[in-house]
N, C-alpha and C positions, 0 to 999 in steps of 0.2 A: 777505882783508885789503884788497885793492885796492878792492872795492866799498864797504867802510866808509870808506876814504880819500876816494873820489869823493863819497860822500854828505855827508861833512863839509866838503869844500872847495867843492862847487858848490851854488849856491842853486837850490832847486826851480824858481823862476820863470824861470830862464834858458832852460829847455827846453820850457816849457809856455805856451801862450797862454791868457789868462784868458777864460773863457766869458762871452759877452754874454747878458744876460737880456733876453728878448723884451719889448718894450714895447707891442706892438699886441695888443689884446684881441679875440678872435674868438669869437662866440657858438657854443656847441655845441648843435646842433639835432637833433631827431628827423626822420624822413623826411617826415612830414606838415608839420611846421614849415618844412622846407626848401622844399617846394613853395609854401607861402604866402609865405615870406620874400622870394623872388625877384620877386614881383609888385610892381612899383614903386607901384601904386595902393593897396596895403595898408599901413597903418601897423602896424608890427610892434614890439611892446613886448618888449625884451630884458632888462628889469629882473628881477632874481632868477634869471637863467639862469646856468648854468655856462659858463665861458669857458676858452679855451686862449690861451696867450701865444705870440707868434711875433716874430721879428725881420725877417720878410719885409715888403717894402713892398707892401701890398695895397690894393685899392679898398675903399670903405666898404660895398660890397655883397659882402662875403666872409663865409663862415661855415664851421664845422667840422661834420663828420658822423661818427658812430660806425658802423662797418660792422656789419651784421647778416646772418646767414646765410652760406652758402658759395658763392654764385653767382660770386664773384670769386676763389675759391681756385685756386691756392695763393698767388698774389701778395698777396692781401688776405684776411685772416682775421677772424672775428668779434672785435669789440672794437678792431680797428685804428681809428685816427682819421685822417681826411683833411681837409685844409683846401682849400676851394673858393673861387675868385674868379669872380664872376659877370660881370665886365667883360672877361674874356679870350675870344677867339674860338678854338673848338676846332680843332686840327690833327689830321690822321690819326694814329691810335694813341694820342691823348691819353685820359686817363681823365676822365670827365665825370659830372655829376649832371644828370639830365633829369626833366622832369615828364611823367607819362603822362596818359591821358584824365581820370583823377580828379585829385585834388590831391596825391597822394603822389609822392615823388621816388624815383628809382632810380639806382644807381651802376654804370656800365658803361664799356667801352672804345668809343671813337668810331671809326667806319670809314665813309669816303665810298664810296658805290656809284656815283653818277653826278653829273656837273656839267652844268648846262644851264639851261633856264628855271627849273626848280625843282631845287635840290640834293636828292638822295636820300641818306640816311645810314642806317647800321645801328648799333645799340647791342649790343655783343657781350659776353656773360659769358665769363670765362676758364675757368669750369667747364663742360665739354661736356654736362653733365646738364641744363642750362638753355637755353631757347630765346633766340634773338636777337630784337630788336625793330627793325622797319623803318619809317622815316618815311613811306613811300608806302603802308603797309598799316594804320597806326594813327597816331593823333595823339600825337606826342611832341615835346617842345621841350627843347633843351639849355639849361640854366640856369646852368651854371658848369663851370669846368675845374679839375681837381686841381692844386695847386701844392706840396703837402707831404703825406707819409704818416708816421704815427707808429705804432710798435708797441712795446709794453712787454713785455719778455721774461719778467719775473717779476712776479707779482701778490703783494701782501702782504695778510694778513688778521689780525685781532685775535682771539686765543684765550687765555683764562685769563690776561689781563694781559700778553700778549706779542705782538709782531708776528711772524708766521711766513710764510715764503715759500710760494707756491703756484705750481707750474709747469704 
């Protein structure tokens, strides 16, 4: 009876903050597009692309990436989405997107190995079954730092005229 009384006397809005809808559109890229997108010399057409919305204040050189594979498990799993800002300077333990010898990007944890004339860093997968990449052993360039991670707990699919959850 007390719960019914409280529900009738208190307005719902008194205890809940209204959600702010993100106004910044961030293009969702694949790993090859991410490697190309970050090159300032390349004109990148984002028309017709899928976007994520965010309320973060980000640079114009920001993008989203959908995680593929399990090299960053358990913290990042397949289909997680991360938002990357290319104007940020990576700090130790940040999660970054980097471009390897080719044009394809990779998502790993940033670790500084030495500071001097030339900074040497390592890109470390969280899954021990995958090798690290070292900047003194191969050509890699950090192109952005993760500022947000998104994971959807439940996927929905359409079957026989109904949306059904898929876990």
